[in-house]
C-alpha positions as CSV (number, residue, x, y, z in Angstrom):
1,M,28.8,113.7,230.8
2,A,27.0,112.0,233.7
3,K,27.3,113.5,237.2
4,I,28.2,111.7,240.3
5,S,27.4,113.0,243.8
6,G,29.1,112.6,247.1
7,S,28.5,113.5,250.7
8,C,29.8,113.0,254.3
9,L,28.3,110.8,256.9
10,C,26.2,113.5,258.6
11,G,25.0,115.0,255.3
12,K,26.2,118.5,256.0
13,V,28.6,118.4,253.1
14,C,27.5,117.5,249.6
15,F,29.2,117.9,246.2
16,E,29.0,116.7,242.6
17,S,31.4,116.2,239.8
18,D,31.5,114.8,236.3
19,N,31.9,111.1,236.6
20,R,35.2,111.1,234.7
21,F,38.2,110.1,236.6
22,E,41.7,109.5,235.3
23,K,43.1,107.2,238.0
24,F,41.8,105.0,240.8
25,H,44.4,103.8,243.3
26,F,44.5,101.9,246.5
27,C,47.4,103.5,248.5
28,H,48.8,101.3,251.2
29,C,51.4,103.8,252.6
30,T,51.5,104.2,256.4
31,Q,50.4,107.8,256.1
32,C,47.2,106.8,254.2
33,Q,46.6,104.1,256.8
34,K,46.7,106.8,259.5
35,A,44.6,109.2,257.5
36,T,41.8,106.6,256.8
37,G,42.1,104.4,259.9
38,S,42.1,101.5,257.5
39,A,44.5,99.3,255.5
40,H,44.5,101.7,252.5
41,A,43.1,104.8,251.0
42,S,40.9,104.4,247.9
43,N,41.4,107.6,245.9
44,L,40.1,108.7,242.5
45,F,42.0,111.4,240.6
46,T,40.4,114.0,238.3
47,D,40.8,117.5,237.0
48,P,41.1,120.0,239.9
49,N,38.1,122.0,238.6
50,N,35.8,118.9,238.5
51,I,33.8,119.7,241.6
52,N,30.8,121.6,242.5
53,W,30.2,122.0,246.3
54,L,26.4,121.9,246.8
55,R,26.5,122.6,250.5
56,G,28.7,122.6,253.6
57,L,32.0,123.8,252.2
58,A,32.5,125.7,255.5
59,F,32.6,122.2,257.2
60,V,35.4,121.0,255.1
61,K,38.7,121.1,256.9
62,R,42.1,120.3,255.4
63,Y,45.2,119.0,257.0
64,D,48.6,119.1,255.3
65,V,51.3,117.0,257.0
66,P,54.2,119.5,257.7
67,G,57.2,118.9,255.4
68,R,55.4,116.2,253.4
69,S,53.1,116.1,250.3
70,I,50.4,114.3,252.2
71,T,47.0,115.9,252.7
72,T,43.6,114.8,254.0
73,A,40.3,116.7,254.0
74,F,37.3,115.8,256.2
75,C,34.0,117.1,257.5
76,S,34.6,118.9,260.8
77,E,31.3,117.6,262.1
78,C,31.5,113.8,261.4
79,G,35.1,113.3,260.3
80,C,34.2,111.7,256.9
81,S,37.0,112.0,254.3
82,L,36.2,114.4,251.5
83,P,37.7,115.6,248.2
84,Y,40.7,118.0,248.2
85,I,43.1,119.6,245.7
86,S,46.5,117.9,245.6
87,G,49.5,119.9,247.0
88,T,50.7,120.5,243.4
89,G,47.3,121.8,242.4
90,K,47.2,119.4,239.5
91,A,44.5,117.0,240.6
92,L,41.4,116.7,242.7
93,I,41.6,113.7,244.9
94,V,38.2,112.1,245.7
95,P,38.0,109.4,248.4
96,A,35.9,106.7,246.7
97,G,34.0,106.0,249.9
98,C,32.4,109.4,250.1
99,L,30.7,108.9,246.7
100,D,27.0,108.2,246.7
101,S,27.2,105.8,243.7
102,Q,29.7,103.8,241.7
103,P,32.5,105.8,239.9
104,S,33.0,105.3,236.1
105,L,36.4,103.8,236.8
106,D,37.4,100.6,238.5
107,P,40.5,100.4,240.7
108,Q,43.7,100.3,238.6
109,A,46.6,99.9,241.0
110,N,47.7,99.1,244.5
111,I,50.5,101.5,245.4
112,F,53.1,101.6,248.2
113,C,52.5,97.9,248.8
114,T,55.9,97.6,250.6
115,E,54.2,99.5,253.4
116,Q,51.0,97.3,253.3
117,A,49.6,96.5,256.8
118,T,50.6,92.9,257.7
119,W,47.0,92.1,258.6
120,Y,45.5,93.3,255.3
121,K,45.8,90.0,253.3
122,K,44.9,87.9,256.3
123,G,41.6,89.9,256.5
124,L,40.8,89.1,252.9
125,N,40.7,85.4,253.8
126,C,38.4,85.7,256.8
127,K,34.9,84.4,256.9
128,Q,32.4,86.8,255.4
129,F,29.0,87.9,256.8
130,A,26.2,90.0,255.4
131,M,26.0,91.9,258.7
132,F,27.7,91.8,262.1
133,S,29.5,88.5,262.7
134,E,28.2,86.0,265.2
């Protein structure tokens, strides 16, 4: 099985896993909007043991929302989202943006769309630029 690596923005945290994911969802819930600072989270799901931390595990911090089954993990140095074990312990959730190359799976579903940010679809229709806009 091919490996895929991932890292944070500052490079203090690196990991690898088998490039075999069961699900790839864009979650539009308001909690994921807060956790990511964006319109949605882009999460891959795999077996909870499908990770090998190469360096920086001590920099990985986890936040579990009290009374909810919502979690986020991030690098304590740069704030980049990082993989974490779900609250049930049944899945490893890997934020797609922290991967260093393309995962084996394409997105399969947009979930919690009733909570989608009102500006999300408007943004998809905006003019596109290769770099900063004029």
